C-alpha positions in Angstrom: -7.3 -16.2 3.5 -7.1 -12.5 4.0 -9.6 -9.9 3.7 -8.4 -6.4 3.5 -10.6 -3.1 4.1 -9.0 0.2 3.4 -10.3 3.6 4.7 -9.2 7.1 5.3 -9.5 8.2 1.5 -10.8 11.7 0.4 -10.0 14.7 -0.9 -7.2 17.1 0.3 -5.5 20.4 -1.0 -2.2 20.1 -2.4 0.7 20.2 0.5 -1.8 18.5 2.9 -2.0 15.3 4.5 -4.0 12.3 4.8 -3.5 9.1 6.6 -4.8 5.7 5.1 -5.9 2.6 7.2 -6.0 -1.0 6.1 -7.6 -3.6 8.5 -6.9 -7.5 7.9 -9.6 -9.7 8.9 -9.9 -13.5 8.7 -6.2 -13.5 9.9 -5.0 -16.7 8.9 -1.2 -15.9 8.4 0.9 -14.3 11.3 3.7 -13.4 9.0 3.3 -11.5 6.0 4.0 -8.7 3.8 1.6 -5.5 3.7 2.0 -2.8 1.2 0.3 0.3 -0.2 -0.5 0.7 -3.9 -2.0 3.2 -6.1 -3.4 3.3 -9.9 -3.8 6.7 -11.3 -6.7 7.0 -14.0 -5.5 5.4 -17.3 -2.2 4.4 -15.7 -0.7 1.3 -14.2 -0.7 0.2 -10.8 2.4 1.3 -8.8 3.8 0.1 -5.3 4.4 2.9 -2.9 5.5 1.2 0.1 5.7 -2.4 1.9 6.5 -3.7 5.3 6.7 -7.3 7.1 4.7 -7.9 10.0 7.7 -10.3 11.1 9.7 -7.2 11.6 11.6 -5.6 8.9 12.6 -1.9 7.7 10.1 -1.0 5.2 10.6 -0.3 1.4 9.5 2.8 -0.4 9.2 4.0 -4.0 11.4 6.8 -5.0 8.4 8.8 -5.7 7.1 8.8 -2.4 10.2 8.3 -0.3 10.4 11.3 2.3 6.8 11.9 2.1 5.0 8.8 2.8 5.4 6.6 5.8 4.1 3.0 6.2 3.6 1.5 9.8 1.9 -1.4 11.7 -0.8 -1.3 14.6 0.8 -3.0 17.7 -1.2 -6.1 17.0 0.0 -6.2 13.1 -3.2 -6.4 11.9 -3.5 -2.7 10.7 -1.1 -1.1 8.2 -1.2 2.7 7.8 0.1 5.1 5.1 0.7 8.7 6.3 0.9 10.9 3.3 2.5 14.1 3.6 3.1 17.0 1.4 0.6 15.8 -1.1 1.0 16.7 -4.7 -1.6 16.8 -7.6 0.1 13.8 -9.1 -0.8 11.6 -6.3 -4.3 11.5 -7.3 -5.1 7.9 -7.4 -7.2 4.9 -6.4 -5.1 3.6 -3.2 -5.1 -0.2 -2.5 -3.3 -2.2 0.4 -2.5 -5.8 -0.3 -1.2 -8.8 1.5 1.4 -11.4 0.6 1.7 -14.4 3.3 5.7 -15.3 3.6 7.8 -16.8 5.9 10.5 -13.8 5.5 10.7 -10.3 4.7 11.8 -10.9 0.9 8.3 -10.2 0.0 8.9 -6.6 0.6 10.7 -6.1 -2.5 8.1 -8.4 -4.7 6.2 -5.4 -6.1 9.0 -3.6 -7.2 10.8 -6.0 -9.2 9.1 -5.0 -12.2 8.7 -7.3 -15.4 5.1 -8.3 -14.5 2.7 -9.1 -17.3 -1.0 -10.1 -17.6 -2.6 -10.5 -14.3 0.6 -9.7 -12.6 0.4 -6.1 -13.9 -2.5 -5.7 -11.4 -1.4 -8.0 -8.3 2.2 -7.1 -8.4 3.0 -10.6 -7.0 0.7 -10.1 -3.8 -2.0 -12.3 -3.3 -4.6 -10.5 -1.3 -6.2 -6.9 -2.1 -8.7 -4.6 -0.7 -11.3 -2.5 -2.4 -9.4 0.4 -2.8 -10.0 4.1 -1.7 -9.9 7.4 -4.0 -7.2 10.0 -2.8 -7.9 13.4 -4.7 -5.5 16.1 -4.5 -5.9 19.4 -5.9 -5.1 23.1 -5.7 
């Protein structure tokens, strides 16, 4: 069981920066993928960035590549999302999620597409935080 708690959301002006944090407690799985996702109002949940605690290069959605960065704390229990050059369209509820896995292939799972039903909400990841709101305004 993995419990995830996000923090760092808030309001920011266009072009500004914000860093989200997500700490995993009740750590049962030493190797897992951790990822950041968002869901704008009235739209489907999308994957933004994923990484693997066992070591891998992170994977990013094209929409945030070059603006957002995902990274882990030294103890691998906290995952961060550094968001730069924020735009109004980045306004959304942001979630972190975890997927225990023996290898880094899980970093691609949320980006595969084709999910239906409940899969459209979990995008293949098992554990989710409660989410934090990020609002970008001019």
